[in-house]
N, CA, C and O atoms as CSV, one atom per row, in Angstrom:
chain,resi,resn,atom,element,x,y,z
A,1,MET,N,N,26.212,16.875,7.799
A,1,MET,CA,C,25.882,16.468,6.084
A,1,MET,C,C,26.030,17.687,5.579
A,1,MET,O,O,25.609,18.651,6.219
A,2,GLN,N,N,26.631,17.846,4.386
A,2,GLN,CA,C,26.604,18.830,3.660
A,2,GLN,C,C,25.391,19.092,2.451
A,2,GLN,O,O,25.203,18.213,1.610
A,3,THR,N,N,24.678,20.224,2.436
A,3,THR,CA,C,23.783,20.054,1.811
A,3,THR,C,C,23.719,19.541,0.303
A,3,THR,O,O,22.618,19.189,-0.120
A,4,ASP,N,N,24.773,19.481,-0.490
A,4,ASP,CA,C,24.809,18.800,-1.844
A,4,ASP,C,C,24.754,17.553,-1.492
A,4,ASP,O,O,23.861,16.817,-1.912
A,5,LEU,N,N,25.662,17.163,-0.707
A,5,LEU,CA,C,25.455,15.582,-0.275
A,5,LEU,C,C,24.343,14.961,0.093
A,5,LEU,O,O,24.231,13.744,-0.053
A,6,HIS,N,N,23.186,15.868,0.721
A,6,HIS,CA,C,22.199,15.167,1.470
A,6,HIS,C,C,21.248,15.241,0.102
A,6,HIS,O,O,20.412,14.364,-0.117
A,7,ASP,N,N,21.477,16.494,-0.894
A,7,ASP,CA,C,20.803,16.118,-2.212
A,7,ASP,C,C,20.793,15.252,-3.058
A,7,ASP,O,O,19.834,14.778,-3.668
A,8,PHE,N,N,22.520,14.877,-3.158
A,8,PHE,CA,C,22.680,13.810,-4.141
A,8,PHE,C,C,22.216,12.308,-3.683
A,8,PHE,O,O,21.958,11.349,-4.411
A,9,MET,N,N,22.191,12.390,-2.355
A,9,MET,CA,C,21.980,10.911,-1.344
A,9,MET,C,C,20.309,11.035,-1.635
A,9,MET,O,O,19.737,10.010,-2.007
A,10,VAL,N,N,19.784,11.873,-1.523
A,10,VAL,CA,C,18.404,12.125,-1.895
A,10,VAL,C,C,17.642,11.322,-3.203
A,10,VAL,O,O,16.626,10.637,-3.320
A,11,ARG,N,N,18.730,11.809,-4.124
A,11,ARG,CA,C,18.280,11.816,-5.909
A,11,ARG,C,C,18.613,10.071,-5.855
A,11,ARG,O,O,17.947,9.062,-6.090
A,12,ILE,N,N,19.637,10.274,-5.533
A,12,ILE,CA,C,20.221,8.553,-5.679
A,12,ILE,C,C,18.955,7.660,-4.889
A,12,ILE,O,O,18.112,7.038,-5.535
A,13,ALA,N,N,18.975,7.703,-3.682
A,13,ALA,CA,C,17.747,6.844,-3.484
A,13,ALA,C,C,16.114,6.657,-4.027
A,13,ALA,O,O,15.409,5.649,-4.091
A,14,ARG,N,N,15.881,7.895,-4.336
A,14,ARG,CA,C,14.685,8.061,-5.521
A,14,ARG,C,C,14.688,7.229,-6.677
A,14,ARG,O,O,13.674,6.759,-7.191
A,15,THR,N,N,16.108,7.024,-7.157
A,15,THR,CA,C,16.491,6.617,-8.599
A,15,THR,C,C,16.365,5.255,-8.247
A,15,THR,O,O,15.626,4.585,-8.969
A,16,ILE,N,N,16.861,4.759,-7.403
A,16,ILE,CA,C,16.868,3.563,-7.022
A,16,ILE,C,C,15.677,2.722,-6.479
A,16,ILE,O,O,15.438,1.555,-6.787
A,17,ALA,N,N,14.864,3.618,-5.495
A,17,ALA,CA,C,13.684,3.016,-5.336
A,17,ALA,C,C,12.656,3.120,-6.551
A,17,ALA,O,O,11.730,2.314,-6.460
A,18,MET,N,N,12.633,3.964,-7.691
A,18,MET,CA,C,11.810,4.239,-9.031
A,18,MET,C,C,12.075,3.029,-9.779
A,18,MET,O,O,11.274,2.380,-10.452
A,19,THR,N,N,13.272,2.816,-9.579
A,19,THR,CA,C,13.854,1.603,-10.236
A,19,THR,C,C,13.035,0.042,-9.712
A,19,THR,O,O,12.214,-0.702,-10.248
A,20,LEU,N,N,13.537,0.044,-8.798
A,20,LEU,CA,C,13.601,-1.258,-8.062
A,20,LEU,C,C,11.701,-1.422,-7.819
A,20,LEU,O,O,11.402,-2.590,-7.570
A,21,ILE,N,N,10.518,-0.484,-7.860
A,21,ILE,CA,C,9.426,-0.680,-7.608
A,21,ILE,C,C,8.638,-1.146,-8.501
A,21,ILE,O,O,7.900,-2.106,-8.277
A,22,PRO,N,N,8.691,-0.533,-9.621
A,22,PRO,CA,C,8.216,-1.309,-10.672
A,22,PRO,C,C,9.031,-2.885,-11.252
A,22,PRO,O,O,8.394,-3.568,-12.053
A,23,ILE,N,N,10.182,-3.285,-10.873
A,23,ILE,CA,C,10.908,-4.508,-11.231
A,23,ILE,C,C,9.892,-5.512,-9.785
A,23,ILE,O,O,9.171,-6.508,-9.859
A,24,ALA,N,N,10.193,-4.889,-8.943
A,24,ALA,CA,C,9.264,-5.718,-7.602
A,24,ALA,C,C,7.682,-6.091,-8.147
A,24,ALA,O,O,7.168,-7.197,-7.982
A,25,PHE,N,N,7.117,-5.104,-8.730
A,25,PHE,CA,C,5.595,-5.398,-8.981
A,25,PHE,C,C,5.357,-6.397,-10.001
A,25,PHE,O,O,4.454,-7.233,-9.948
A,26,ILE,N,N,6.382,-6.249,-11.125
A,26,ILE,CA,C,5.914,-6.997,-12.467
A,26,ILE,C,C,6.557,-8.527,-11.645
A,26,ILE,O,O,5.871,-9.546,-11.737
A,27,ALA,N,N,7.490,-8.553,-11.103
A,27,ALA,CA,C,7.706,-10.152,-10.462
A,27,ALA,C,C,6.655,-10.493,-9.466
A,27,ALA,O,O,6.431,-11.694,-9.317
A,28,PHE,N,N,6.089,-9.789,-8.881
A,28,PHE,CA,C,4.946,-9.955,-7.908
A,28,PHE,C,C,3.404,-9.942,-9.000
A,28,PHE,O,O,2.374,-10.114,-8.348
A,29,VAL,N,N,3.329,-9.875,-9.559
A,29,VAL,CA,C,2.476,-10.205,-10.398
A,29,VAL,C,C,2.288,-11.019,-11.333
A,29,VAL,O,O,1.153,-11.327,-11.697
A,30,THR,N,N,3.629,-11.608,-11.995
A,30,THR,CA,C,3.434,-12.685,-12.938
A,30,THR,C,C,3.879,-13.665,-12.548
A,30,THR,O,O,3.950,-14.594,-13.352
A,31,MET,N,N,4.410,-13.889,-11.028
A,31,MET,CA,C,4.753,-14.872,-10.441
A,31,MET,C,C,3.760,-15.674,-10.644
A,31,MET,O,O,4.136,-16.511,-11.466
A,32,PRO,N,N,2.561,-15.883,-10.292
A,32,PRO,CA,C,1.197,-16.707,-10.304
A,32,PRO,C,C,1.139,-17.392,-11.788
A,32,PRO,O,O,0.961,-18.604,-11.915
A,33,ALA,N,N,1.268,-16.704,-12.654
A,33,ALA,CA,C,1.444,-16.900,-14.012
A,33,ALA,C,C,2.350,-18.085,-14.044
A,33,ALA,O,O,2.093,-19.241,-14.382
A,34,SER,N,N,3.669,-17.460,-13.545
A,34,SER,CA,C,4.355,-18.792,-14.107
A,34,SER,C,C,4.571,-20.214,-13.265
A,34,SER,O,O,5.197,-21.226,-13.583
A,35,LEU,N,N,4.078,-20.007,-12.490
A,35,LEU,CA,C,3.934,-21.184,-11.215
A,35,LEU,C,C,2.496,-21.850,-11.397
A,35,LEU,O,O,2.226,-22.949,-10.913
A,36,HIS,N,N,1.412,-20.928,-12.290
A,36,HIS,CA,C,0.169,-21.809,-12.375
A,36,HIS,C,C,-0.585,-21.577,-11.232
A,36,HIS,O,O,-1.729,-22.031,-11.246
A,37,HIS,N,N,-0.111,-20.815,-9.983
A,37,HIS,CA,C,-0.968,-21.215,-8.855
A,37,HIS,C,C,-0.352,-19.801,-8.439
A,37,HIS,O,O,0.697,-19.245,-8.766
A,38,HIS,N,N,-1.715,-19.316,-7.338
A,38,HIS,CA,C,-1.195,-18.169,-6.750
A,38,HIS,C,C,-0.103,-18.486,-5.501
A,38,HIS,O,O,0.010,-19.597,-4.983
A,39,ILE,N,N,0.722,-17.229,-5.100
A,39,ILE,CA,C,1.892,-17.967,-4.314
A,39,ILE,C,C,0.812,-17.987,-2.964
A,39,ILE,O,O,0.036,-17.053,-2.764
A,40,GLY,N,N,0.881,-19.102,-2.146
A,40,GLY,CA,C,0.772,-19.276,-0.665
A,40,GLY,C,C,-0.352,-20.510,-0.790
A,40,GLY,O,O,-0.542,-21.257,0.169
A,41,THR,N,N,-0.861,-20.618,-1.671
A,41,THR,CA,C,-1.755,-21.778,-2.310
A,41,THR,C,C,-0.959,-23.214,-2.805
A,41,THR,O,O,-0.060,-23.207,-3.646
A,42,SER,N,N,-1.428,-24.359,-2.166
A,42,SER,CA,C,-0.681,-25.259,-2.577
A,42,SER,C,C,-1.046,-25.729,-3.994
A,42,SER,O,O,-2.226,-25.744,-4.346
A,43,ALA,N,N,0.239,-26.225,-5.050
A,43,ALA,CA,C,0.286,-26.373,-6.245
A,43,ALA,C,C,-1.033,-27.873,-6.423
A,43,ALA,O,O,-1.393,-28.586,-5.486
A,44,ASN,N,N,-1.356,-27.949,-7.406
A,44,ASN,CA,C,-2.178,-29.151,-8.052
A,44,ASN,C,C,-1.212,-30.210,-8.327
A,44,ASN,O,O,-0.584,-30.332,-9.378
A,45,LEU,N,N,-1.117,-31.239,-6.931
A,45,LEU,CA,C,0.138,-32.363,-7.594
A,45,LEU,C,C,-0.727,-33.284,-8.233
A,45,LEU,O,O,-1.184,-34.226,-7.584
A,46,VAL,N,N,-1.055,-33.096,-9.642
A,46,VAL,CA,C,-1.423,-33.972,-10.283
A,46,VAL,C,C,-0.764,-35.140,-11.113
A,46,VAL,O,O,-0.110,-34.712,-12.064
A,47,ASP,N,N,-0.777,-36.305,-11.002
A,47,ASP,CA,C,0.672,-37.018,-11.995
A,47,ASP,C,C,0.328,-37.214,-13.046
A,47,ASP,O,O,-0.545,-38.016,-13.379
A,48,VAL,N,N,0.977,-36.490,-13.761
A,48,VAL,CA,C,0.719,-36.622,-15.524
A,48,VAL,C,C,2.081,-37.326,-16.039
A,48,VAL,O,O,3.285,-37.228,-15.799
A,49,ALA,N,N,1.270,-38.062,-16.844
A,49,ALA,CA,C,2.890,-39.026,-17.471
A,49,ALA,C,C,3.265,-38.021,-18.324
A,49,ALA,O,O,2.481,-37.234,-18.855
A,50,PRO,N,N,4.818,-38.042,-18.502
A,50,PRO,CA,C,5.391,-37.282,-19.639
A,50,PRO,C,C,4.715,-37.262,-21.064
A,50,PRO,O,O,3.958,-38.064,-21.611
A,51,GLN,N,N,5.282,-36.005,-21.488
A,51,GLN,CA,C,4.583,-35.920,-22.905
A,51,GLN,C,C,6.164,-35.822,-24.132
A,51,GLN,O,O,7.211,-35.175,-24.139
A,52,HIS,N,N,5.767,-36.472,-24.686
A,52,HIS,CA,C,6.758,-36.089,-25.695
A,52,HIS,C,C,6.993,-34.878,-27.163
A,52,HIS,O,O,6.520,-35.159,-28.264
A,53,MET,N,N,7.814,-33.511,-26.906
A,53,MET,CA,C,7.684,-32.854,-27.490
A,53,MET,C,C,8.220,-32.970,-28.957
A,53,MET,O,O,9.399,-32.712,-29.201
A,54,SER,N,N,7.527,-33.278,-29.722
A,54,SER,CA,C,7.893,-32.987,-30.979
A,54,SER,C,C,6.766,-32.431,-31.676
A,54,SER,O,O,6.876,-32.090,-32.853
């Protein structure tokens, strides 16, 4: 592999990694808040009467 191509591929890989790492971190951290429980624990299955949204 040519040196220029290798350097380009390394830069692209770093750019992709540095873009995806924060996205994955934010998704992992905010998922329990949106689910209202931690991933891997069972949800509280409480029957609640539907509420009117007015």
